[in-house]
VEXVO-275392 format. One record per residue: residue in one letter; x, y, z of N, C-alpha, C, O in turn; residue number from 1. Coordinates in Angstrom, 3 decimals, padded with zeros to 6 digits. Layout:
% VEXVO-275392
 residuo     n.px     n.py     n.pz    ca.px    ca.py    ca.pz     c.px     c.py     c.pz     o.px     o.py     o.pz num
       a        X        Y        Z        X        Y        Z        X        Y        Z        X        Y        Z NUM
...
//
This chain:
% VEXVO-275392
 residuo     n.px     n.py     n.pz    ca.px    ca.py    ca.pz     c.px     c.py     c.pz     o.px     o.py     o.pz num
       m -021.644 -024.347  011.669 -021.955 -022.955  011.947 -022.832 -022.412  010.824 -022.727 -022.871  009.687   1
       f -023.674 -021.466  011.116 -024.599 -020.858  010.165 -023.825 -020.187  009.036 -023.057 -019.260  009.292   2
       y -024.006 -020.628  007.803 -023.291 -020.097  006.638 -021.775 -020.050  006.843 -021.110 -019.129  006.369   3
       k -021.249 -021.019  007.531 -019.807 -021.111  007.808 -019.282 -019.857  008.514 -018.161 -019.426  008.248   4
       a -020.069 -019.280  009.395 -019.689 -018.055  010.101 -018.508 -018.316  011.023 -018.473 -019.311  011.747   5
       a -017.537 -017.400  010.982 -016.340 -017.520  011.819 -015.837 -016.129  012.188 -016.026 -015.164  011.448   6
       e -015.192 -016.050  013.350 -014.589 -014.793  013.809 -013.084 -014.911  013.730 -012.512 -015.971  013.985   7
       h -012.440 -013.791  013.367 -010.992 -013.753  013.236 -010.457 -012.419  013.736 -011.212 -011.484  014.004   8
       k -009.142 -012.358  013.853 -008.431 -011.119  014.182 -007.254 -010.994  013.234 -006.653 -011.990  012.833   9
       v -006.935 -009.767  012.885 -005.731 -009.481  012.124 -004.964 -008.431  012.936 -005.562 -007.507  013.488  10
       i -003.641 -008.580  013.001 -002.820 -007.654  013.788 -002.514 -006.413  012.945 -001.990 -006.503  011.834  11
       i -002.857 -005.256  013.508 -002.612 -003.958  012.877 -001.750 -003.149  013.836 -002.185 -002.797  014.933  12
       k -000.531 -002.862  013.416  000.412 -002.095  014.235  000.536 -002.742  015.610  001.076 -003.843  015.714  13
       d  000.053 -002.092  016.669  000.248 -002.608  018.028 -001.012 -003.230  018.615 -001.072 -003.470  019.821  14
       t -002.009 -003.492  017.798 -003.268 -004.031  018.311 -003.907 -004.944  017.268 -003.322 -005.204  016.216  15
       a -005.102 -005.423  017.565 -005.803 -006.326  016.654 -007.050 -005.658  016.093 -007.600 -004.729  016.685  16
       m -007.479 -006.149  014.942 -008.727 -005.729  014.314 -009.577 -006.980  014.146 -009.133 -007.955  013.540  17
       d -010.792 -006.958  014.678 -011.701 -008.095  014.548 -012.406 -008.054  013.200 -012.710 -006.987  012.666  18
       y -012.655 -009.240  012.667 -013.508 -009.332  011.484 -014.222 -010.667  011.501 -013.766 -011.626  012.124  19
       v -015.348 -010.717  010.809 -016.089 -011.965  010.662 -016.093 -012.329  009.189 -015.918 -011.491  008.305  20
       e -016.300 -013.605  008.972 -016.299 -014.162  007.623 -017.422 -015.188  007.561 -017.580 -015.990  008.482  21
       f -018.196 -015.170  006.497 -019.270 -016.149  006.327 -019.689 -016.212  004.868 -019.295 -015.364  004.067  22
       g -020.468 -017.189  004.531 -021.026 -017.321  003.190 -020.481 -018.521  002.456 -019.399 -019.020  002.763  23
       y -021.258 -018.985  001.465 -020.883 -020.152  000.678 -020.299 -019.797 -000.681 -019.747 -020.664 -001.359  24
       g -020.410 -018.551 -001.085 -019.916 -018.158 -002.403 -018.407 -018.181 -002.480 -017.718 -018.186 -001.460  25
       s -017.903 -018.195 -003.694 -016.451 -018.181 -003.890 -015.920 -016.767 -004.101 -014.715 -016.538 -003.994  26
       r -016.805 -015.818 -004.399 -016.368 -014.438 -004.644 -016.413 -013.634 -003.349 -017.441 -013.608 -002.672  27
       p -015.308 -012.977 -002.999 -015.290 -012.179 -001.765 -016.091 -010.885 -001.894 -016.081 -010.237 -002.941  28
       l -016.779 -010.522 -000.826 -017.467 -009.239 -000.693 -017.039 -008.662  000.647 -017.205 -009.309  001.682  29
       i -016.497 -007.467  000.638 -016.028 -006.811  001.858 -017.062 -005.776  002.273 -017.451 -004.925  001.474  30
       i -017.507 -005.851  003.529 -018.462 -004.880  004.070 -017.777 -004.102  005.183 -017.180 -004.676  006.094  31
       l -017.878 -002.782  005.088 -017.334 -001.884  006.109 -018.506 -001.272  006.855 -019.292 -000.544  006.250  32
       p -018.654 -001.540  008.150 -019.845 -001.091  008.873 -019.956  000.418  009.065 -021.051  000.910  009.338  33
       g -018.890  001.150  008.934 -018.958  002.593  009.117 -018.702  003.002  010.555 -018.235  002.200  011.365  34
       l -019.008  004.247  010.867 -018.679  004.786  012.189 -019.517  004.181  013.308 -019.100  004.232  014.465  35
       g -020.666  003.618  013.013 -021.487  002.968  014.033 -020.797  001.772  014.665 -021.218  001.292  015.718  36
       d -019.743  001.292  014.030 -018.977  000.173  014.559 -018.396  000.499  015.932 -018.129 -000.409  016.719  37
       g -018.199  001.779  016.226 -017.688  002.174  017.536 -018.668  001.875  018.655 -018.266  001.759  019.812  38
       l -019.949  001.747  018.328 -020.974  001.431  019.328 -021.039 -000.066  019.605 -021.261 -000.491  020.739  39
       r -020.841 -000.858  018.555 -020.865 -002.315  018.688 -020.011 -002.905  017.582 -020.316 -002.738  016.401  40
       t -018.959 -003.584  017.951 -018.061 -004.159  016.952 -018.584 -005.515  016.490 -019.620 -005.983  016.963  41
       v -017.870 -006.134  015.573 -018.289 -007.439  015.067 -017.918 -008.580  016.011 -018.360 -009.712  015.815  42
       h -017.111 -008.295  017.031 -016.696 -009.334  017.968 -017.924 -010.005  018.592 -018.787 -009.329  019.153  43
       g -017.997 -011.324  018.493 -019.110 -012.083  019.046 -020.380 -012.050  018.209 -021.431 -012.505  018.660  44
       q -020.292 -011.514  016.990 -021.488 -011.320  016.170 -021.490 -012.120  014.866 -022.317 -011.845  013.997  45
       a -020.617 -013.077  014.702 -020.493 -013.790  013.422 -021.809 -014.428  012.986 -022.236 -014.235  011.848  46
       v -022.449 -015.175  013.861 -023.701 -015.851  013.486 -024.811 -014.836  013.254 -025.578 -014.971  012.300  47
       n -024.910 -013.820  014.113 -025.938 -012.788  013.932 -025.780 -012.076  012.587 -026.763 -011.843  011.884  48
       l -024.544 -011.733  012.235 -024.311 -011.048  010.963 -024.574 -011.967  009.776 -025.112 -011.524  008.761  49
       a -024.202 -013.232  009.888 -024.501 -014.189  008.812 -026.008 -014.304  008.613 -026.479 -014.392  007.479  50
       f -026.757 -014.305  009.695 -028.219 -014.359  009.578 -028.751 -013.069  008.944 -029.611 -013.119  008.064  51
       y -028.244 -011.920  009.387 -028.697 -010.626  008.883 -028.451 -010.506  007.369 -029.285 -009.967  006.641  52
       y -027.308 -011.010  006.908 -026.950 -010.929  005.491 -027.217 -012.249  004.758 -026.560 -012.534  003.757  53
       r -028.140 -013.035  005.224 -028.391 -014.362  004.656 -028.811 -014.327  003.190 -028.655 -015.327  002.490  54
       k -029.339 -013.205  002.708 -029.747 -013.125  001.304 -028.556 -013.090  000.354 -028.681 -013.462 -000.813  55
       i -027.402 -012.645  000.848 -026.224 -012.611 -000.025 -025.231 -013.725  000.296 -024.323 -013.988 -000.492  56
       a -025.393 -014.376  001.436 -024.450 -015.417  001.855 -024.317 -016.574  000.859 -023.226 -017.132  000.752  57
       p -025.365 -016.963  000.128 -025.169 -018.027 -000.859 -024.290 -017.618 -002.042 -023.718 -018.477 -002.713  58
       y -024.181 -016.311 -002.301 -023.479 -015.821 -003.481 -022.034 -015.412 -003.229 -021.213 -015.450 -004.145  59
       y -021.714 -015.020 -001.996 -020.418 -014.446 -001.677 -019.790 -015.096 -000.455 -020.471 -015.739  000.344  60
       r -018.479 -014.917 -000.322 -017.760 -015.127  000.933 -017.626 -013.714  001.492 -016.853 -012.910  000.970  61
       v -018.372 -013.409  002.547 -018.495 -012.055  003.075 -017.497 -011.840  004.206 -017.325 -012.699  005.070  62
       y -016.841 -010.680  004.187 -015.911 -010.258  005.232 -016.422 -008.929  005.772 -016.625 -007.986  005.007  63
       i -016.634 -008.843  007.101 -017.048 -007.589  007.728 -016.002 -007.229  008.772 -015.724 -008.006  009.685  64
       f -015.429 -006.043  008.626 -014.337 -005.592  009.480 -014.800 -004.558  010.488 -015.636 -003.709  010.178  65
       s -014.256 -004.628  011.696 -014.425 -003.583  012.709 -013.217 -002.662  012.650 -012.248 -002.919  011.935  66
       r -013.297 -001.606  013.406 -012.113 -000.761  013.584 -011.146 -001.537  014.476 -011.522 -002.544  015.075  67
       k -009.901 -001.067  014.563 -008.955 -001.775  015.424 -009.356 -001.601  016.893 -010.094 -000.677  017.237  68
       n -008.869 -002.485  017.742 -009.329 -002.535  019.135 -008.826 -001.397  020.014 -009.560 -000.929  020.884  69
       k -007.598 -000.942  019.811 -007.063  000.170  020.605 -006.933  001.394  019.709 -006.242  001.356  018.691  70
       l -007.601  002.481  020.092 -007.536  003.712  019.310 -006.684  004.742  020.030 -006.821  004.945  021.236  71
       e -005.810  005.386  019.285 -004.981  006.436  019.849 -005.806  007.723  019.940 -006.794  007.891  019.224  72
       e -005.392  008.619  020.820 -006.042  009.922  020.890 -005.829  010.642  019.561 -004.730  010.629  019.007  73
       g -006.881  011.263  019.061 -006.792  011.969  017.788 -006.969  011.065  016.572 -006.749  011.502  015.442  74
       y -007.361  009.825  016.785 -007.574  008.859  015.709 -008.667  009.381  014.775 -009.743  009.762  015.235  75
       t -008.401  009.399  013.480 -009.331  009.973  012.513 -009.891  008.901  011.583 -009.441  007.756  011.599  76
       t -010.875  009.284  010.776 -011.411  008.345  009.788 -010.349  008.019  008.730 -010.361  006.934  008.148  77
       k -009.437  008.957  008.486 -008.333  008.666  007.564 -007.442  007.572  008.159 -007.029  006.653  007.452  78
       d -007.146  007.673  009.459 -006.369  006.626  010.131 -007.096  005.286  010.048 -006.478  004.245  009.827  79
       m -008.417  005.326  010.230 -009.233  004.111  010.175 -009.135  003.471  008.788 -009.005  002.252  008.672  80
       a -009.197  004.284  007.751 -009.094  003.771  006.383 -007.710  003.162  006.130 -007.595  002.115  005.492  81
       e -006.678  003.814  006.626 -005.319  003.277  006.455 -005.154  001.941  007.179 -004.516  001.026  006.658  82
       d -005.727  001.829  008.376 -005.649  000.566  009.116 -006.408 -000.542  008.389 -005.950 -001.684  008.339  83
       l -007.549 -000.209  007.838 -008.305 -001.203  007.086 -007.503 -001.659  005.866 -007.480 -002.847  005.544  84
       w -006.855 -000.724  005.196 -006.031 -001.087  004.043 -004.911 -002.036  004.464 -004.615 -002.997  003.754  85
       l -004.289 -001.773  005.615 -003.241 -002.672  006.122 -003.799 -004.078  006.365 -003.140 -005.073  006.064  86
       a -005.011 -004.151  006.907 -005.644 -005.454  007.141 -005.896 -006.174  005.825 -005.629 -007.370  005.705  87
       l -006.405 -005.455  004.849 -006.683 -006.069  003.547 -005.396 -006.511  002.854 -005.382 -007.534  002.170  88
       e -004.333 -005.761  003.022 -003.044 -006.172  002.445 -002.566 -007.479  003.061 -001.986 -008.316  002.370  89
       q -002.807 -007.660  004.360 -002.394 -008.908  005.020 -003.244 -010.084  004.574 -002.724 -011.173  004.328  90
       l -004.548 -009.869  004.470 -005.471 -010.970  004.188 -005.596 -011.274  002.702 -005.714 -012.433  002.305  91
       r -005.569 -010.243  001.897 -005.691 -010.376  000.444 -006.767 -011.358  000.016 -006.455 -012.383 -000.591  92
       p -008.039 -011.066  000.320 -009.090 -011.959 -000.194 -008.971 -012.029 -001.717 -009.043 -011.005 -002.397  93
       l -008.794 -013.213 -002.237 -008.528 -013.382 -003.660 -009.704 -012.928 -004.509 -010.863 -013.156 -004.162  94
       n -009.393 -012.287 -005.615 -010.388 -011.858 -006.591 -011.456 -010.947 -006.020 -012.611 -011.012 -006.441  95
       t -011.093 -010.091 -005.061 -012.073 -009.169 -004.506 -012.505 -008.199 -005.583 -011.685 -007.481 -006.156  96
       e -013.790 -008.183 -005.852 -014.293 -007.299 -006.890 -015.355 -006.338 -006.375 -015.791 -005.460 -007.119  97
       k -015.784 -006.476 -005.128 -016.835 -005.624 -004.600 -016.532 -005.202 -003.172 -015.951 -005.952 -002.387  98
       i -016.937 -003.997 -002.863 -016.817 -003.498 -001.496 -018.072 -002.701 -001.200 -018.598 -002.018 -002.079  99
       c -018.548 -002.780  000.014 -019.803 -002.162  000.386 -019.622 -001.486  001.738 -018.995 -002.052  002.633 100
       a -020.163 -000.285  001.896 -019.965  000.443  003.150 -021.264  001.055  003.650 -022.129  001.442  002.864 101
       g -021.384  001.136  004.964 -022.471  001.864  005.623 -023.864  001.460  005.182 -024.230  000.286  005.234 102
       w -024.645  002.454  004.743 -026.053  002.226  004.405 -026.242  001.255  003.260 -027.248  000.547  003.218 103
       e -025.300  001.202  002.324 -025.415  000.276  001.203 -025.481 -001.167  001.695 -026.177 -001.993  001.103 104
       s -024.761 -001.475  002.778 -024.806 -002.834  003.306 -026.176 -003.149  003.883 -026.605 -004.302  003.849 105
       r -026.868 -002.157  004.407 -028.232 -002.379  004.898 -029.176 -002.682  003.739 -030.074 -003.514  003.870 106
       r -028.978 -002.011  002.607 -029.831 -002.225  001.448 -029.716 -003.663  000.953 -030.727 -004.291  000.641 107
       i -028.494 -004.189  000.879 -028.359 -005.536  000.349 -028.860 -006.583  001.330 -029.301 -007.652  000.908 108
       s -028.804 -006.305  002.626 -029.307 -007.288  003.583 -030.826 -007.342  003.560 -031.419 -008.381  003.851 109
       a -031.462 -006.217  003.213 -032.924 -006.157  003.207 -033.514 -006.646  001.900 -034.728 -006.828  001.807 110
       g -032.684 -006.864  000.886 -033.210 -007.297 -000.400 -033.912 -006.148 -001.097 -035.132 -006.165 -001.255 111
       s -033.159 -005.168 -001.508 -033.686 -003.963 -002.135 -034.582 -004.288 -003.309 -034.445 -005.329 -003.951 112
       s -035.492 -003.385 -003.576 -036.377 -003.561 -004.723 -035.733 -003.048 -006.008 -036.383 -003.021 -007.053 113
       s -034.468 -002.641 -005.947 -033.789 -002.173 -007.161 -033.583 -003.351 -008.107 -033.830 -004.502 -007.749 114
       r -033.134 -003.049 -009.299 -032.944 -004.094 -010.307 -031.735 -004.969 -010.032 -031.601 -006.033 -010.637 115
       r -030.860 -004.558 -009.146 -029.663 -005.349 -008.862 -030.015 -006.609 -008.090 -030.802 -006.569 -007.144 116
       s -029.438 -007.705 -008.490 -029.594 -008.939 -007.731 -028.548 -008.937 -006.626 -027.615 -008.135 -006.673 117
       p -028.676 -009.815 -005.630 -027.652 -009.867 -004.585 -026.272 -010.175 -005.133 -025.273 -009.883 -004.476 118
       a -026.192 -010.753 -006.317 -024.896 -011.108 -006.885 -024.339 -010.027 -007.803 -023.276 -010.219 -008.395 119
       s -025.030 -008.892 -007.937 -024.542 -007.842 -008.825 -023.534 -006.958 -008.106 -023.512 -006.929 -006.876 120
       p -022.696 -006.231 -008.852 -021.690 -005.383 -008.216 -022.305 -004.318 -007.323 -023.296 -003.688 -007.692 121
       i -021.728 -004.118 -006.166 -022.134 -003.056 -005.266 -021.268 -001.844 -005.579 -021.778 -000.808 -006.006 122
       m -019.975 -001.968 -005.371 -019.010 -000.926 -005.699 -017.760 -001.642 -006.201 -017.039 -002.245 -005.406 123
       p -017.492 -001.589 -007.493 -016.344 -002.349 -008.011 -015.026 -001.868 -007.407 -014.829 -000.673 -007.187 124
       m -014.140 -002.806 -007.147 -012.791 -002.482 -006.694 -011.991 -002.130 -007.944 -011.933 -002.926 -008.881 125
       k -011.379 -000.961 -007.971 -010.563 -000.570 -009.125 -009.227 -001.298 -009.103 -008.724 -001.704 -010.150 126
       s -008.654 -001.464 -007.924 -007.403 -002.201 -007.830 -007.270 -002.750 -006.416 -007.858 -002.226 -005.470 127
       f -006.517 -003.773 -006.300 -006.255 -004.378 -005.003 -004.770 -004.667 -004.943 -004.200 -005.139 -005.926 128
       p -004.127 -004.397 -003.821 -002.670 -004.564 -003.771 -002.238 -005.993 -004.075 -002.907 -006.955 -003.694 129
       g -001.137 -006.110 -004.750 -000.536 -007.403 -004.887 -000.666 -008.038 -006.200 -000.177 -009.150 -006.399 130
//
């Protein structure tokens, strides 16, 4: 598979949350797609996403999470964040030191002209459970 791209699910409360994983690096990088994920989730997109983020795939083991599959009425972004935290607690990618969300993930896939290399910190994790 392209950059070892794979699709997975993690069980959150009464439903599942899809995520993809790819890359050859040993350091985990978590990407949160943001609210646009409601238009198209990561389900069925592992190879496409690995290709899109191919500039960082040699440096990291990348995890991209969707929102959970069944949403309750009144579901908020706070609920979404709590569900993502539950998923991360279950998976515990070892030594996670970076997290990237929304537009920042587009910048790293395009190879920004900033001084940061693809292997530089995006947003340091202050703490991770466990």
